[in-house]
N, C-alpha and C positions, 0 to 999 in steps of 0.2 A: 325837863329836865331828864338825859338819860342817867347811865352808870357807867363810872370810870374805870375802868382795865386796864391793866398794863400786859407789856408783851415784852419777853426777854430773847436779844437778837444777841450773836456773837460780840458785837461791838458794845451793845447799848441796853440800857431798860427805856423802854419805849409807854405813855402815858398814851392814853387814847378815852374818848367818850363814846360809847353805841345810844342810838336811840332809834324809834319806830320798830316795824314790824319786822321779825326776823326774814322773815318769804318775802318784803319788797325788795324792791330795784336795789341794789346797792349804790350808796352815794356817798362820797370819800370826799370830805372837804381839806385842802391843806392850805392852812395859813402861810401872811405875810411876814418878812423878818421884823422883830419884836414884838410879834403877833403871841396868841394862841386857839387854841381850840373853840373859845369862846368868841371869839372875835366872826364868828358864824351870824351871831347875833340872833334877829327875828327870824332869818330864814330856817333856821330849824324847826321852828313851832310849824314854817307854812308846810315843808319836806317830810315832817316828821310820820304823818298820817300815812303817808301809801310808801314811804322811803325808808329802807335799813340804811340809816344814816351811823359813819364811821368820822370821827372825830380826832385825827390825832395832834399830838404836840409835837413839833418836829425838834430834835434833838437842840437842847442848848433852850429850851423854852417849853414853859407851863412846868410841868411835873417831869418830864424827860429826862435821864441825861443829860448832865453838863458836858458842853463840848470845851476840852481844855488843853488843844493846840490847833496848829493851824493845816494840819493835813485834813481836816473834813473836805469830799468832794461831793458835786451833786450825784453821783455816783452813788455815794451813801445816804444821803436822802431818798434815793429810790429804793436802794436796799431796803432803808429802813421800813419806809411804807409797805415792803413787800413782808417785812417781817409781822406786820400789823395783820395784812392781808393773810398770813399763815395762820396768827392767831385765832382768825376766825373763819378758817375753811374756807377761803375765796381766792385759794392758790390751784386748786384742781382744778382737774380738765373740765370737771364735771359741774365745776358752780357756776353761778349765775355771773356774768363780765360784769364789771365795775364802771362806774360814772366817776370821772374825776374832776372836782372842780378846785383848781390852785389857782391863789392869790400872790401878786409876788413872787417869790421864791418858789410857791407852793406850785407855779404855773409851771417853772423850769423844773421841778421833781418829777411832776406829771409826763412832759415831755420827754424825762429822761427815760423814767418807767414805760411811756408808752415806745420809745424807742427799741426797749430790751424785749415787753412783754405784751406787744400787743395785742395778744391774741385773748387774753384779759381785760380788757378796755372795753367799756360799749361807746363811749362817747367822751369827750373835753370838751371844759370852759376854762378858757384861761385868762385869767383876770388880771390886767395890768402886768404880762410878764416880765421880770428884772434882772436882767441879764446881759450887760452891752457886749457881750462876745457874741450874741446873736444877730448882732448888725456887720460883724467881721465879712468882709467880702461887698460890700456895697460899695457903690463908685461915686456917691452923690455925695458930692464935697460938702455938705449942708450936714448931711446923717452923719457921716465919717467924724465932722468938727463937733457933734452931740455925741457918741459913741468916745472917743477920748476924753472930752471932758467929762463923763459921766464916770469913766475909768480911771480916771486921773482922782476926780474926790471919792469915789469909793476907796481906791488904796491907799489916801490919806485919810480917810476916819479907820481904815484898818491897822493902820500904823499907830494914830491915837490911841484905838482901844487896845491893842498890844501893849504899849508902852504901861496902860494903866491910867491912860487920859478919859476914864470913862463917862464923864459927865460932859466935855467936850465932844466927845464922838456921837453920845447920843444927841447933842444938840446937833450937831450937823448934820446929823444922816435923817432926824428927822425933822427939821427943817430943810433938805432937801428934797423929801420924799412928800411931805405933808404942809408946808410953809409955815414960815415963822411965828404963826398964833398959834399952833399944834398944842401947847398946855391948855388951851382954852377952851379945844374941845373935847378934851379927857378927863374924867375925874379923878381923883385923888386915888382911889384904888389900880386905876388903870394905869396911870403915873408912875405909879409903885413897881407896877408889873415890868413896865419898860424898862426901868430902871433895873430889873432880876434879871432880863433877858439880855443885859448888854454885853458880858464875857463872849455871848453868841455872835456878837459884829465880827469881828476881825476873822476867824475860819470861815462863816459865812460870806463875806464879802469875798474874801479869798477865793472859796468854792465857786461862787457865780463869775471870779473873775478870768478863771481855769476853763469855763464851763465851755466844751464846744458839741456842736453839731452841726454833719456835712448840709447842705440844701439837697444833695443827692437823697439823704434820708429824712429829711422831711419830705419832699415829693412823694417816699414812697409810703406815707402814711395814709389811710384809706378810713378811718375809723372817721365819725362826723367831729368835727372840732370847731369850736365857736369861741373869737377873740372877741375880750372887750377892755377897753379903756374906756378914759373919763376926760373933760375936760379939764377936770384936776390934779390930770398925771402930769409929770415931768414929760417935757417934751420927744425925752430921749424914750421913754417906756410908749409913747404913742409909735414914734418912728419904730419901735420893736416888735410890737402889736401890728401895724399894716404890713413890716418884711414878712412875719411870719404868716399873717390871712393872705399874701401874693404869691407865699410858697409853695404851703400845704394845699393840696388841691382839696376842692369843694369846701374850703373852710371859709365860714361867715364871719364877717367882722364887725361890730359895733361901739360907736365911740357914744357914750352917754352922758349926761349932767356931772355935776360937781357930786364926788366921793368921797364924805365924810369920813375924816378918821375915827369919829366915836361909832358911828355906823356904817361901815368902809362896804358892805354888802345891801343898806337898806335905802337905796335909792330906789326910788319908784321902777322907773324903766330897767335898772339891774335887775331886781326883783321879779321882775313881770317875766325878762327874758331867762333868768333863768328855770322860773319856775313853772311858766309855759312850756319851756323846750325837754325840761326832767318830764312833765305831765305826758309831753309826747312819747317819750322812750318810756315811761309803765304802761303806756296804752299799747305797745307793742308786742 
């Protein structure tokens, strides 16, 4: 386990953990909605020997500032990440570029930062990217149906959360994302953490719904990109992963087995892909 730190931006105070050697390859892990920096799990121990790990809590999650309204955007997510990079001295032109591992909303925040500051990124791992708008413009009828169904579901969950129907919103989101038996996979402390983060659902899902990035912008990305989904991912998430990998030049797509909620990055294949590819970057 590393040490906890805080960074103060113009909009919010952000918490994050650091681990590993200060001169190691900087690797930033961005968690999914209703998670926090601890969901990196055993991957932290595997990487901390060689990498300088930076593990932020997204706004509204963990010990970072709460989200109080629905004006939050994916650009805000990327700006929050930039504040943390500034606090760690990784914003400077002579600082080593960072590797981003983003899961769910974290993958979308990584994409946004890559659009704005590709010079500061060495590569990205986008795990189960979760923004139905990434399928906008796809002419396949089945994909369009998946997109609109997911969008309607997320808007309904957002409205429930906004109206204070917290438990119903959490149940529906977690059920959609992880299946109806999600409670069986989580310890009581982790279930309590999910409930604490529930106020972030409405502004976060609204932000993901409004996110837009043009195909031409994706085609301009030249950094290494690995897109991963799982057999347990919702069909819309798999469609997003395939769409990204077919649009970003030179990107690599892998579908692995089931990802469990309790240890989302503990799947043996996902673990090996992340560790192996990052190790290759360390050797460069």
